[in-house]
C-alpha positions in Angstrom: 64.3 31.3 36.6 67.9 32.3 35.7 68.9 36.1 34.6 71.2 36.6 32.1 74.6 38.1 32.7 75.1 41.0 30.5 77.6 40.3 27.7 81.3 41.3 27.7 83.9 42.8 25.2 85.4 40.3 23.0 88.4 38.6 24.1 91.3 37.7 22.0 89.9 34.3 22.2 86.4 35.3 20.6 88.3 37.2 18.1 90.4 34.0 16.8 87.4 31.8 17.2 85.6 34.0 14.8 88.3 34.6 12.4 89.7 31.0 12.2 89.0 29.3 8.7 86.6 26.1 9.1 87.2 22.9 6.9 85.4 23.1 3.6 82.0 20.8 3.0 84.8 19.0 -0.3 87.2 18.0 2.3 87.7 14.6 2.9 86.6 13.7 6.3 90.6 12.9 7.5 91.6 15.8 6.2 88.9 18.1 8.6 89.6 19.2 12.1 86.9 18.2 14.3 86.0 18.9 18.1 84.1 16.3 19.7 82.2 18.0 22.5 80.6 16.5 25.7 78.9 18.4 28.6 77.6 17.4 31.9 74.6 20.0 33.6 72.4 20.4 36.2 69.4 19.3 34.1 68.2 19.1 30.6 66.3 22.4 30.3 68.9 24.8 28.9 66.6 28.1 30.3 66.8 27.0 33.6 69.8 24.4 34.0 73.6 25.3 33.7 76.6 23.2 32.6 78.8 21.8 35.3 81.8 20.4 33.0 82.9 20.1 29.4 85.5 17.8 28.0 86.4 18.3 24.3 88.7 15.7 22.2 90.5 17.3 19.3 90.8 14.9 16.2 93.7 16.0 13.1 94.4 13.9 10.1 91.8 11.1 11.4 93.3 10.7 15.0 92.7 11.7 18.2 95.1 14.5 20.1 95.1 13.3 23.1 97.6 15.4 24.4 95.7 18.7 23.5 92.1 17.1 25.1 90.4 19.6 27.1 88.3 19.5 30.7 86.9 22.2 32.7 84.5 22.2 35.7 82.4 25.3 36.0 80.7 26.4 39.4 76.9 27.0 38.8 75.0 29.2 40.1 72.5 26.5 41.3 74.3 23.4 42.6 73.0 20.1 41.3 70.1 18.1 42.6 71.0 14.7 44.7 69.4 12.6 41.3 71.9 14.5 39.1 74.6 14.0 41.1 73.8 10.2 41.0 74.1 10.5 37.2 77.4 12.6 36.8 79.1 12.0 39.9 79.7 15.7 40.4 79.3 16.9 44.1 79.0 20.6 45.2 82.0 19.8 46.7 83.7 19.2 43.6 82.1 22.7 42.2 82.3 24.8 44.5 85.7 25.6 44.1 85.5 26.1 39.9 84.9 29.1 38.0 81.7 30.2 36.3 81.4 28.7 33.4 81.8 32.3 31.2 85.3 32.3 32.7 86.4 29.0 31.2 84.4 30.1 27.9 87.9 31.4 26.5 89.5 28.1 26.8 86.8 26.0 25.0 87.0 28.7 22.5 90.4 28.5 21.6 89.7 24.7 21.4 87.0 25.0 19.1 88.6 27.5 16.9 89.0 26.3 13.6 87.3 23.1 13.8 83.9 21.2 13.6 82.0 20.2 16.4 81.1 16.9 17.3 78.9 15.2 19.8 76.5 12.4 20.4 72.7 13.2 20.4 73.8 17.1 20.0 70.7 18.6 21.1 72.0 19.0 24.9 75.2 20.1 23.7 73.5 22.6 21.0 71.3 24.1 23.3 73.4 24.7 26.4 76.1 26.3 24.5 74.3 28.9 22.7 73.4 30.9 25.1 76.8 30.5 27.0 77.9 32.1 23.4 75.3 34.5 23.1 76.7 36.2 26.5 79.5 37.2 24.2 78.2 38.4 21.1 78.8 34.6 19.3 77.5 31.6 18.1 78.8 28.2 17.2 80.2 28.2 14.3 79.5 25.2 12.1 77.2 22.8 12.4 77.4 20.2 14.9 78.1 16.2 13.5 75.7 14.1 15.6 77.4 10.6 16.1 74.1 9.0 17.1 72.6 10.4 13.8 75.3 8.8 11.7 75.1 5.5 13.4 71.7 5.1 12.5 72.6 5.4 8.7 75.4 2.9 9.5 73.1 0.4 11.2 70.3 0.8 8.7 72.7 0.0 5.9 74.2 -3.0 7.5 71.1 -4.4 8.6 68.7 -3.2 6.0 66.2 -2.0 8.0 65.8 1.9 9.5 67.7 2.0 12.9 66.8 3.5 15.7 69.7 6.3 17.5 71.6 4.4 20.2 72.9 5.6 23.2 76.5 6.2 23.3 77.4 3.2 25.2 75.0 0.9 23.0 77.0 2.2 20.0 80.2 1.7 21.5 79.5 -1.8 22.0 78.1 -2.0 18.4 81.5 -1.1 17.4 83.6 -2.9 19.4 84.7 0.1 21.2 85.9 0.6 25.4 83.6 2.9 27.4 85.9 5.6 28.9 84.1 6.9 32.3 80.4 7.2 31.3 78.7 10.4 32.4 82.0 11.9 32.7 82.3 15.0 30.1 85.8 14.0 29.1 85.2 10.4 29.1 82.2 10.5 26.8 83.9 13.1 24.5 86.8 10.3 23.9 84.1 7.7 23.5 82.6 9.6 20.9 85.5 10.6 19.2 86.5 7.1 18.8 82.8 6.2 17.4 83.4 9.0 15.2 86.5 7.4 13.4 85.0 4.0 13.6 81.6 5.2 11.8 83.5 7.0 9.3 85.9 4.0 8.5 82.9 2.1 7.6 81.1 5.1 6.3 84.1 5.4 3.9 83.6 1.9 2.0 80.6 3.2 0.0 82.9 5.8 -1.4 85.0 9.1 -0.9 83.6 10.3 2.5 83.8 14.4 2.2 82.5 16.6 5.2 79.7 17.3 3.1 78.9 13.7 2.7 78.8 13.5 6.6 76.2 16.2 7.1 74.1 14.9 4.1 73.8 11.5 5.8 73.2 13.0 9.1 70.2 15.2 7.4 69.3 11.8 5.7 69.3 9.8 9.3 66.8 13.2 10.7 64.2 12.1 8.2 63.6 8.2 8.6 61.2 7.2 10.8 62.0 3.6 12.2 
């Protein structure tokens, strides 16, 4: 089992992350600032596995800010096994020169500051980011908006029955969207960002769509059983 690193003093990026105002629940979804996050890891057990790469795609005004996208590699304490390399393609040789994730966390905090986080099947991002932030005496600000749950609402209303949660590629196909480099952190974050914009555009046909409405729809989707 990995031993935790001692907590660091708070950096300027950490202080700015804590001080930044987050969008309010009454804001329209297009007015809110979002940060779509995707991780590639050595496995799915956050108590044992580690983050290998992170991709973050910012959304402002209902548009992707392509020039502000962030991608970082991180060197793990234990290199990924061959079966996981086959999934994400990150070899030990690709990671050997990268810094540990703790050393790129300031870049991540700067990309997340003042933004609400978004992910597809957000349990992975939630489980791995929480301990990384905790080592800095921080916690993730803002509830993660999960596009898998929003998609479930959209599909259920479209088809008249409770829909299952879809993997990202299947959701992109349903929405008629391209898939950008599957199992690549920035590629999946970009696909997820486009899916978020498409889902919100569909869902706002029901009426004004606010940040609070999206979180309420997410909670509704969590409680539904197919």
